[in-house]
N, C-alpha and C positions, 0 to 999 in steps of 0.2 A: 143812160148817157147817150146823147145825140151828137153826132159830128156833122157839121155843115161843110160842104165842099162845093166848089164851082168847077164846071167843066170848061176846059180851055176852048173847045170848039163852040160852045153855046154858053149863054148866061143862065143856065139852068142850075137850080140849087137842089141838091140831093141830100136828104137827111138819112143817116144810117145809124140805127140804134145798136148798141152793144149789150150783151148780157151783163146784168149787175152781179158780179162775182160775190159781193158781200152778202147778197140774199140767196146765193146758191144757184143762180140761173146759169144756163150753159147752152151751147149750140147743139142742135140735133137735126137729123134728116128723117122725113116722113117715109116710112117703109111700106106700110099697108093701111088702107082705109077700111075701117071695120064697121062703119055705120053708127048711127046714134051719137054723133059728135065724138067719136072715139077714133084714135089713130095710133098705130104701132110705130114708135120712133126708136131710132138708134142714136144714143147720146154720145157726146165726145169722150166720155169716160169708158166707152165700150159696152155699156149696159143697154139692153133693150127694155123699153118701158111702154106702158099703156098711157098715151096722152089723151087729155080731155080738153075739148074746146069749151071754154066757159060760156054761159048763156048769153052774155051781152056781146060776144064776138061771133056767135054762130052764123048770123046772116051777113056779117061784114067781112069775115075772114074765110075765103074759100081756099082750102088746102088740097093739093094734089100729091101724088106719090113723088118722091125725090125732091121735094121742096126743102129749103133750109129754114129752120125754125129757131126760136128762142123758147126754151122750156124751163119750168120751175119745178123740180122734183118735190114731192110731198115729204114733209118731215116725219110723218108717222107711218107711211108706206112707201118705201124707196122704189118699189117696182111701178109706181104711178107718178104722173106729172101733169101739170097744167101747161097748155100752150099759150105763150104770151104774145108772140109776134111771128109773122111769116115774111121772109125776104122776097123781093122781086128779083128777076134775073139781073137787072142792072145793078142792084145793090150787092148781089152775090159776086158779080164780076169785080166790083170795086173792092170788096173784102178780099177776094183772091189776089188782086194786084197788090194790095197792101200787105199781103201775107198775114192776115189776121185770122184766117181759118185754121183750125188744128189739122195736122196731117191726116188724122184718122177720118176726117170729114171732107177733105178736099177732093171731091169726086167730080167737080164741075169743070 
C-alpha cells in the first residue's frame, strides 16, 4: 500500500509503502550485517530473525545497520525472513510524525 503526500514547503511527492499485514509483512530494524546478502533484523513482534536480501534487490537496495525495513517472515521457518523494502530517513521521519511506527521500533 502506497500513500502519496505533498510537503507544504515544497511540491515534492513522497511515496511511503506500508507493510501488507494480510501477507504477514511487518516493520523491522537491521541489527547486524552478516555478509552474503544476509542481515540480522529485530522485528516488531520482538523476534530476532535472519533476513535475506532477494537476488533482484541485491544491487539496488543497500542496507546499513539501524535502517528501518519491511520484512516478510517465511511460513515454514519462522526464524528467517525476506527483506522487501528499506525506508529512507525522510520516510522514517514521516512515519514517526504520523505515529505509524510501533513503540518497540521507534528508536529514530
